[in-house]
BADRENNU-292064 format. One line per 5 residues: number of its first residue (from 1); their letters; for each residue x, y, z of N, C-alpha, C. Coordinates in nm, 3 decimals. Layout:
residues N
NUM> A> X,Y,Z,X,Y,Z,X,Y,Z  ...
//
This chain:
residues 254
1> MSKFN> 11.579,13.932,5.952,11.484,13.896,6.057,11.538,13.780,6.140  11.505,13.781,6.271,11.549,13.673,6.359,11.471,13.546,6.329  11.536,13.432,6.351,11.470,13.305,6.325,11.501,13.209,6.438  11.414,13.108,6.453,11.433,13.002,6.552,11.440,12.872,6.473  11.552,12.801,6.483,11.573,12.682,6.401,11.552,12.713,6.254
6> NKFYL> 11.592,12.834,6.212,11.586,12.878,6.073,11.444,12.895,6.020  11.346,12.894,6.105,11.209,12.913,6.061,11.135,13.009,6.154  11.039,13.083,6.097,10.947,13.162,6.178,10.827,13.075,6.215  10.762,13.111,6.323,10.640,13.044,6.365,10.521,13.134,6.331  10.434,13.087,6.243,10.310,13.158,6.211,10.195,13.070,6.257
11> FANWK> 10.128,13.114,6.363,10.017,13.039,6.420,9.887,13.111,6.391  9.791,13.039,6.334,9.665,13.098,6.286,9.549,13.055,6.375  9.502,13.147,6.458,9.388,13.120,6.545,9.260,13.169,6.476  9.183,13.074,6.424,9.063,13.110,6.348,8.944,13.143,6.437  8.961,13.124,6.569,8.855,13.160,6.665,8.720,13.106,6.617
16> MYLDY> 8.617,13.193,6.613,8.485,13.150,6.565,8.449,13.227,6.437  8.554,13.263,6.361,8.533,13.341,6.239,8.483,13.255,6.123  8.523,13.128,6.119,8.494,13.042,6.005,8.402,12.927,6.044  8.307,12.894,5.955,8.225,12.777,5.981,8.297,12.652,5.931  8.230,12.540,5.939,8.291,12.411,5.905,8.343,12.410,5.761
21> TESIA> 8.258,12.449,5.667,8.295,12.446,5.526,8.406,12.546,5.494  8.396,12.666,5.550,8.498,12.769,5.527,8.634,12.726,5.582  8.633,12.659,5.695,8.758,12.613,5.756,8.829,12.512,5.667  8.754,12.417,5.615,8.813,12.315,5.528,8.866,12.379,5.400  8.791,12.474,5.345,8.833,12.540,5.222,8.963,12.618,5.242
26> LAAAL> 8.973,12.690,5.353,9.095,12.767,5.380,9.212,12.674,5.404  9.190,12.567,5.477,9.297,12.470,5.501,9.347,12.412,5.369  9.255,12.377,5.280,9.292,12.320,5.150,9.374,12.420,5.069  9.335,12.547,5.072,9.408,12.651,4.998,9.550,12.667,5.053  9.565,12.660,5.185,9.697,12.675,5.246,9.785,12.554,5.220
31> VKEAP> 9.725,12.436,5.220,9.800,12.315,5.188,9.856,12.323,5.046  9.776,12.377,4.955,9.820,12.394,4.816,9.940,12.488,4.807  9.943,12.591,4.894,10.051,12.689,4.892,10.172,12.646,4.974  10.154,12.546,5.059,10.259,12.508,5.156,10.396,12.483,5.095  10.408,12.418,4.979,10.543,12.395,4.924,10.622,12.523,4.898
36> HFMDK> 10.552,12.635,4.887,10.619,12.762,4.858,10.675,12.830,4.983  10.631,12.787,5.103,10.678,12.857,5.223,10.727,12.767,5.336  10.712,12.636,5.324,10.741,12.549,5.437,10.890,12.544,5.474  10.978,12.584,5.383,11.120,12.585,5.418,11.157,12.701,5.509  11.066,12.799,5.525,11.093,12.915,5.608,10.995,12.934,5.723
41> INMTL> 10.887,12.857,5.724,10.780,12.882,5.821,10.733,12.753,5.886  10.717,12.755,6.017,10.642,12.654,6.091,10.500,12.708,6.109  10.404,12.647,6.045,10.268,12.698,6.052,10.175,12.599,6.121  10.096,12.651,6.214,9.994,12.571,6.282,9.860,12.641,6.269  9.757,12.564,6.234,9.622,12.614,6.219,9.539,12.573,6.341
46> FPSAL> 9.462,12.667,6.394,9.376,12.641,6.510,9.231,12.667,6.470  9.165,12.568,6.408,9.026,12.584,6.369,8.932,12.558,6.486  8.804,12.573,6.463,8.705,12.538,6.565,8.711,12.389,6.593  8.660,12.348,6.707,8.663,12.207,6.744,8.586,12.121,6.643  8.476,12.174,6.589,8.397,12.097,6.494,8.472,12.073,6.363
51> ALPEV> 8.550,12.172,6.320,8.621,12.160,6.193,8.757,12.094,6.208  8.807,12.080,6.331,8.943,12.033,6.353,8.973,11.898,6.286  8.886,11.797,6.297,8.920,11.667,6.235,8.940,11.676,6.084  8.855,11.750,6.015,8.868,11.760,5.870,8.986,11.847,5.830  9.012,11.953,5.907,9.129,12.037,5.879,9.257,11.955,5.898
56> AKEAQ> 9.258,11.871,6.001,9.374,11.784,6.024,9.395,11.688,5.908  9.286,11.635,5.853,9.297,11.546,5.737,9.354,11.620,5.616  9.306,11.744,5.596,9.356,11.825,5.485,9.506,11.850,5.500  9.549,11.875,5.623,9.688,11.913,5.649,9.784,11.795,5.651  9.732,11.676,5.662,9.817,11.559,5.676,9.916,11.547,5.561
61> GSGLS> 10.044,11.535,5.594,10.148,11.518,5.495,10.194,11.646,5.428  10.135,11.758,5.466,10.167,11.886,5.402,10.279,11.962,5.472  10.306,11.925,5.597,10.400,12.001,5.679,10.331,12.102,5.769  10.203,12.126,5.745,10.125,12.213,5.834,10.082,12.133,5.956  10.080,12.198,6.072,10.031,12.135,6.195,9.894,12.191,6.230
66> VGGQN> 9.825,12.120,6.317,9.690,12.159,6.358,9.681,12.157,6.510  9.608,12.253,6.564,9.591,12.260,6.709,9.448,12.292,6.747  9.420,12.275,6.876,9.288,12.308,6.929,9.290,12.444,6.998  9.175,12.505,7.006,9.163,12.637,7.069,9.147,12.629,7.220  9.114,12.510,7.271,9.091,12.497,7.415,9.075,12.350,7.450
71> IYWVE> 9.100,12.313,7.575,9.069,12.178,7.624,9.022,12.190,7.770  8.971,12.080,7.822,8.943,12.068,7.964,9.042,11.968,8.023  9.073,11.981,8.150,9.183,11.903,8.207,9.142,11.765,8.258  9.012,11.736,8.261,8.965,11.604,8.305,8.942,11.517,8.182  8.979,11.389,8.190,8.973,11.302,8.073,8.832,11.254,8.039
76> KGGYT> 8.753,11.220,8.139,8.617,11.170,8.114,8.525,11.214,8.227  8.397,11.220,8.197,8.303,11.251,8.305,8.189,11.340,8.260  8.113,11.387,8.358,7.995,11.468,8.329,8.029,11.615,8.315  8.094,11.648,8.205,8.137,11.787,8.181,8.082,11.833,8.045  7.954,11.862,8.045,7.884,11.894,7.921,7.954,12.005,7.842
81> GEIST> 7.979,11.977,7.716,8.037,12.077,7.626,8.188,12.084,7.625  8.256,12.010,7.714,8.401,12.017,7.721,8.468,11.912,7.632  8.597,11.933,7.605,8.675,11.844,7.518,8.803,11.807,7.591  8.832,11.678,7.602,8.950,11.633,7.676,9.072,11.629,7.584  9.189,11.612,7.647,9.312,11.603,7.569,9.312,11.480,7.478
86> SMIKA> 9.260,11.367,7.527,9.260,11.246,7.444,9.168,11.262,7.323  9.055,11.332,7.341,8.965,11.356,7.229,9.030,11.440,7.121  9.096,11.546,7.162,9.155,11.639,7.065,9.278,11.579,6.999  9.351,11.498,7.073,9.468,11.431,7.017,9.426,11.327,6.913  9.314,11.258,6.940,9.268,11.151,6.852,9.231,11.201,6.713
91> VGAEF> 9.193,11.328,6.702,9.153,11.381,6.571,9.264,11.461,6.504  9.385,11.457,6.560,9.500,11.511,6.488,9.565,11.635,6.544  9.516,11.687,6.657,9.578,11.807,6.714,9.713,11.774,6.777  9.809,11.864,6.757,9.940,11.853,6.821,9.962,11.963,6.924  9.894,12.075,6.906,9.908,12.193,6.991,9.772,12.233,7.045
96> VLIGH> 9.771,12.308,7.156,9.647,12.365,7.208,9.676,12.503,7.267  9.593,12.600,7.232,9.604,12.733,7.293,9.556,12.727,7.437  9.632,12.786,7.526,9.596,12.788,7.668,9.609,12.931,7.720  9.506,12.977,7.792,9.513,13.109,7.855,9.495,13.224,7.759  9.436,13.198,7.642,9.413,13.308,7.549,9.334,13.418,7.618
101> SERRH> 9.361,13.543,7.581,9.298,13.657,7.650,9.147,13.649,7.648  9.091,13.596,7.539,8.944,13.585,7.533,8.892,13.479,7.630  8.970,13.374,7.652,8.932,13.274,7.752,8.940,13.335,7.893  9.044,13.413,7.916,9.063,13.472,8.048,8.956,13.577,8.080  8.929,13.665,7.983,8.851,13.784,8.016,8.705,13.779,7.970
106> LFHET> 8.673,13.693,7.874,8.532,13.674,7.839,8.471,13.557,7.915  8.554,13.455,7.939,8.502,13.334,8.005,8.559,13.317,8.146  8.633,13.417,8.192,8.681,13.423,8.331,8.769,13.304,8.370  8.850,13.258,8.276,8.943,13.150,8.306,9.053,13.203,8.398  9.083,13.128,8.501,9.178,13.173,8.603,9.319,13.119,8.576
111> NHETR> 9.417,13.177,8.644,9.553,13.127,8.636,9.561,12.981,8.680  9.483,12.946,8.782,9.482,12.808,8.830,9.431,12.713,8.723  9.330,12.755,8.650,9.274,12.670,8.544,9.372,12.654,8.428  9.443,12.762,8.394,9.542,12.748,8.287,9.650,12.649,8.329  9.688,12.651,8.455,9.789,12.558,8.504,9.740,12.413,8.490
116> QKIEA> 9.616,12.388,8.527,9.561,12.253,8.516,9.558,12.206,8.371  9.528,12.297,8.281,9.524,12.262,8.139,9.663,12.231,8.086  9.761,12.312,8.125,9.899,12.287,8.081,9.946,12.150,8.130  9.920,12.118,8.256,9.961,11.989,8.312,9.894,11.875,8.237  9.765,11.891,8.204,9.693,11.786,8.131,9.751,11.766,7.991
121> LLTAN> 9.789,11.875,7.927,9.846,11.865,7.793,9.982,11.795,7.795  10.064,11.829,7.892,10.195,11.765,7.902,10.181,11.616,7.929  10.085,11.579,8.012,10.059,11.438,8.040,10.019,11.364,7.913  9.946,11.432,7.826,9.899,11.373,7.700,10.001,11.385,7.587  10.118,11.442,7.617,10.223,11.466,7.517,10.176,11.558,7.405
126> LTPVF> 10.094,11.656,7.441,10.055,11.763,7.350,10.131,11.889,7.390  10.143,11.983,7.297,10.221,12.105,7.323,10.131,12.223,7.352  10.140,12.280,7.472,10.062,12.401,7.501,10.121,12.522,7.429  10.035,12.610,7.386,10.076,12.743,7.341,10.020,12.837,7.447  10.107,12.875,7.541,10.065,12.943,7.663,10.058,13.093,7.639
131> CIGEK> 9.937,13.148,7.646,9.914,13.290,7.616,9.907,13.372,7.745  9.976,13.484,7.745,9.975,13.574,7.860,9.969,13.718,7.810  9.924,13.809,7.896,9.920,13.949,7.855,9.833,14.032,7.949  9.859,14.162,7.948,9.793,14.254,8.042,9.676,14.327,7.978  9.584,14.372,8.062,9.472,14.456,8.018,9.518,14.601,8.006
136> LEERN> 9.437,14.683,7.941,9.475,14.822,7.916,9.500,14.898,8.046  9.413,14.879,8.144,9.430,14.952,8.269,9.557,14.911,8.342  9.594,14.783,8.329,9.718,14.736,8.390,9.839,14.796,8.319  9.830,14.807,8.189,9.938,14.871,8.113,9.952,15.018,8.153  9.839,15.087,8.162,9.841,15.230,8.197,9.895,15.255,8.336
141> EGKTL> 9.882,15.155,8.423,9.933,15.166,8.560,10.079,15.119,8.570  10.139,15.086,8.456,10.279,15.041,8.456,10.299,14.902,8.510  10.196,14.816,8.504,10.202,14.684,8.565,10.222,14.570,8.464  10.260,14.605,8.340,10.271,14.502,8.236,10.360,14.386,8.279  10.483,14.414,8.320,10.577,14.308,8.354,10.531,14.232,8.478
146> EVVEA> 10.470,14.303,8.571,10.418,14.238,8.692,10.309,14.137,8.657  10.217,14.176,8.570,10.107,14.087,8.530,10.160,13.968,8.451  10.249,13.995,8.359,10.307,13.889,8.277,10.380,13.787,8.364  10.457,13.837,8.461,10.529,13.745,8.548,10.434,13.661,8.632  10.328,13.721,8.684,10.233,13.647,8.766,10.166,13.536,8.685
151> QLRAG> 10.128,13.567,8.563,10.063,13.467,8.479,10.160,13.357,8.440  10.284,13.396,8.410,10.384,13.299,8.370,10.419,13.206,8.485  10.437,13.263,8.603,10.469,13.181,8.721,10.355,13.084,8.752  10.233,13.132,8.745,10.118,13.047,8.776,10.110,12.928,8.681  10.148,12.950,8.556,10.137,12.844,8.457,10.255,12.749,8.452
156> LDGLI> 10.376,12.799,8.481,10.495,12.720,8.453,10.584,12.689,8.573  10.589,12.776,8.672,10.685,12.760,8.781,10.661,12.628,8.855  10.769,12.552,8.871,10.759,12.425,8.943,10.731,12.305,8.855  10.699,12.327,8.728,10.679,12.215,8.637,10.813,12.151,8.599  10.808,12.026,8.564,10.923,11.961,8.502,10.892,11.954,8.354
161> WPQKK> 10.961,12.038,8.276,10.929,12.045,8.134,10.995,11.928,8.061  10.917,11.853,7.982,10.972,11.735,7.914,11.084,11.773,7.817  11.186,11.691,7.812,11.294,11.712,7.716,11.239,11.701,7.574  11.290,11.786,7.486,11.252,11.789,7.344,11.110,11.841,7.321  11.040,11.881,7.426,10.908,11.943,7.411,10.926,12.093,7.395
166> ELIVA> 10.876,12.150,7.286,10.886,12.295,7.267,10.810,12.368,7.379  10.870,12.473,7.429,10.805,12.557,7.528,10.765,12.687,7.457  10.636,12.698,7.427,10.586,12.809,7.345,10.502,12.903,7.430  10.541,13.028,7.433,10.466,13.130,7.506,10.431,13.243,7.409  10.305,13.284,7.412,10.260,13.394,7.326,10.223,13.514,7.414
171> YEPVW> 10.294,13.624,7.393,10.256,13.749,7.460,10.154,13.820,7.374  10.034,13.834,7.428,9.926,13.901,7.355,9.856,13.999,7.449  9.897,14.124,7.446,9.832,14.224,7.531,9.683,14.231,7.500  9.602,14.225,7.602,9.456,14.220,7.584,9.406,14.340,7.504  9.465,14.456,7.528,9.420,14.578,7.463,9.450,14.582,7.314
176> AIGTG> 9.533,14.487,7.266,9.567,14.483,7.124,9.490,14.375,7.048  9.416,14.290,7.119,9.348,14.178,7.054,9.222,14.227,6.984  9.223,14.217,6.852,9.105,14.252,6.773,9.070,14.399,6.770  9.162,14.484,6.814,9.132,14.627,6.822,9.194,14.707,6.708  9.290,14.646,6.639,9.364,14.720,6.537,9.478,14.801,6.594
181> EACDV> 9.491,14.803,6.727,9.597,14.880,6.794,9.708,14.784,6.836  9.804,14.765,6.749,9.913,14.672,6.777,10.012,14.733,6.876  10.077,14.646,6.952,10.178,14.690,7.048,10.300,14.744,6.974  10.357,14.852,7.026,10.481,14.906,6.970,10.588,14.796,6.968  10.663,14.790,6.860,10.762,14.684,6.841,10.865,14.681,6.954
186> IEAEK> 10.917,14.796,6.992,11.019,14.803,7.098,10.959,14.761,7.232  10.836,14.803,7.257,10.768,14.763,7.380,10.747,14.612,7.382  10.707,14.555,7.269,10.687,14.410,7.260,10.816,14.335,7.284  10.925,14.383,7.227,11.056,14.318,7.247,11.098,14.322,7.394  11.071,14.433,7.460,11.104,14.445,7.603,11.032,14.337,7.683
191> VHSYI> 10.904,14.317,7.654,10.827,14.216,7.728,10.876,14.076,7.694  10.903,14.051,7.568,10.952,13.919,7.528,11.088,13.888,7.591  11.173,13.988,7.598,11.303,13.969,7.661,11.285,13.933,7.809  11.190,13.997,7.874,11.163,13.968,8.016,11.108,13.826,8.032  11.018,13.786,7.943,10.964,13.650,7.946,11.077,13.549,7.929
196> HSLIE> 11.165,13.576,7.836,11.279,13.487,7.812,11.365,13.471,7.937  11.389,13.581,8.007,11.472,13.576,8.128,11.404,13.496,8.239  11.272,13.507,8.250,11.199,13.430,8.350,11.203,13.281,8.320  11.184,13.246,8.194,11.187,13.105,8.157,11.325,13.045,8.181  11.428,13.125,8.161,11.565,13.080,8.192,11.578,13.041,8.339
201> KFFPG> 11.507,13.115,8.425,11.511,13.085,8.569,11.430,12.960,8.600  11.314,12.945,8.535,11.229,12.829,8.562,11.292,12.700,8.508  11.346,12.709,8.386,11.397,12.591,8.317,11.535,12.623,8.256  11.639,12.623,8.338,11.772,12.658,8.288,11.812,12.575,8.167  11.861,12.643,8.066,11.905,12.575,7.945,11.798,12.557,7.840
206> TIPVL> 11.673,12.585,7.877,11.563,12.572,7.781,11.552,12.699,7.698  11.543,12.682,7.568,11.525,12.797,7.479,11.379,12.801,7.436  11.303,12.899,7.484,11.161,12.903,7.450,11.136,12.956,7.310  11.020,12.923,7.257,10.969,12.985,7.135,10.871,13.093,7.179  10.900,13.218,7.148,10.817,13.328,7.194,10.746,13.393,7.076
211> LYGGS> 10.614,13.406,7.090,10.530,13.463,6.986,10.469,13.594,7.032  10.441,13.682,6.937,10.362,13.802,6.966,10.225,13.787,6.903  10.122,13.830,6.974,9.987,13.829,6.919,9.914,13.957,6.956  9.841,14.012,6.859,9.765,14.134,6.885,9.767,14.229,6.767  9.663,14.221,6.682,9.650,14.309,6.565,9.770,14.300,6.472
216> VRANN> 9.817,14.177,6.449,9.927,14.154,6.355,9.874,14.162,6.213  9.946,14.235,6.129,9.910,14.251,5.989,10.035,14.238,5.903  10.017,14.232,5.772,10.132,14.223,5.681,10.222,14.345,5.692  10.163,14.460,5.727,10.243,14.583,5.731,10.317,14.603,5.863  10.300,14.512,5.960,10.375,14.527,6.085,10.447,14.400,6.130
221> VVGYL> 10.419,14.287,6.065,10.472,14.160,6.114,10.625,14.154,6.109  10.684,14.211,6.005,10.830,14.206,5.992,10.899,14.279,6.107  10.838,14.389,6.153,10.895,14.462,6.266,10.907,14.375,6.389  10.807,14.291,6.414,10.813,14.201,6.529,10.919,14.093,6.508  10.919,14.034,6.389,11.010,13.923,6.363,11.156,13.967,6.353
226> DQPHI> 11.177,14.096,6.339,11.314,14.149,6.340,11.374,14.154,6.480  11.290,14.139,6.582,11.338,14.151,6.720,11.403,14.021,6.768  11.508,14.030,6.847,11.586,13.911,6.884,11.511,13.808,6.967  11.408,13.851,7.042,11.339,13.756,7.129,11.199,13.719,7.079  11.164,13.758,6.957,11.033,13.725,6.900,11.054,13.629,6.785
231> NGVLV> 11.004,13.506,6.801,11.029,13.400,6.704,10.913,13.376,6.608  10.801,13.444,6.633,10.686,13.423,6.547,10.568,13.502,6.597  10.452,13.477,6.534,10.330,13.551,6.568,10.211,13.457,6.580  10.120,13.494,6.668,9.991,13.427,6.682,9.887,13.525,6.632  9.820,13.490,6.522,9.734,13.585,6.451,9.589,13.537,6.454
236> GGASA> 9.498,13.631,6.478,9.356,13.599,6.481,9.288,13.630,6.350  9.216,13.742,6.345,9.131,13.774,6.230,9.202,13.770,6.096  9.323,13.821,6.089,9.395,13.826,5.962,9.434,13.687,5.912  9.434,13.588,6.000,9.469,13.452,5.958,9.348,13.375,5.906  9.229,13.429,5.925,9.106,13.360,5.885,9.061,13.398,5.745
241> KFDSW> 9.141,13.479,5.677,9.112,13.517,5.538,9.235,13.483,5.454  9.213,13.414,5.345,9.326,13.368,5.265,9.414,13.482,5.219  9.354,13.589,5.167,9.433,13.699,5.111,9.523,13.766,5.214  9.467,13.799,5.332,9.546,13.868,5.434,9.651,13.775,5.495  9.619,13.647,5.510,9.716,13.551,5.564,9.828,13.528,5.462
246> QEIIK> 9.791,13.521,5.336,9.892,13.504,5.232,9.987,13.624,5.226  9.935,13.743,5.251,10.021,13.861,5.253,10.122,13.854,5.367  10.077,13.806,5.482,10.169,13.789,5.595,10.275,13.684,5.562  10.232,13.575,5.503,10.326,13.470,5.462,10.429,13.527,5.364  10.380,13.605,5.271,10.466,13.659,5.165,10.578,13.746,5.224
251> VCTM> 10.542,13.838,5.314,10.645,13.927,5.368,10.741,13.852,5.460  10.696,13.740,5.517,10.782,13.661,5.607,10.879,13.572,5.529  10.856,13.555,5.402,10.942,13.467,5.323,11.025,13.544,5.220  11.019,13.676,5.225,11.097,13.756,5.130,11.245,13.754,5.167
//
């Protein structure tokens, strides 16, 4: 299997699957297992905002990282319900998901808004995990690469990427999120290769970390990680259960 810096990236997006107590319990269980896989895996947990501080405390010193599922780009003000970069950083987050398909298509987040969030994260010295991907109708119309390029350009083109800051992009086709219909491995590699070539144009010499997300399971994850341009996976539902996440970890460390 292909590796980036000799490790795979396994990112666990718990979405709204786990409550406060369940999140802490799962984090504690993974911390206990961490010595068995940390030499081969870079793992980041993305719990709910309410559970994030306690999950970060559980993860401290374990080698596991913690991230937020979303932020707002303004630091302070009358923005009821929003969370700023300084707030999320203060409780231990190092990464933040940006442009996730559910944010784009359920909450109508625009390309312009994802750009503002990425800029805010870079200013705060946090690492964005920039999610892009096409809807089913766009795929059926043969527009996958066109959509991916438009989203990527809107988020990254013209930025000055900080030295030593990981550039992480997750390709997650909307039609594969939570549907059980994972993207064909060869098709996924084609898209990742295209993303890699675009990033080379935006930031010459930068080697991105590219993740696949969309109905990842233990029985298909190795196929993705075997591809030359896929360095890891961003997993939703299967990462919110200890048994299924452990199975994914197990096959990635064999």
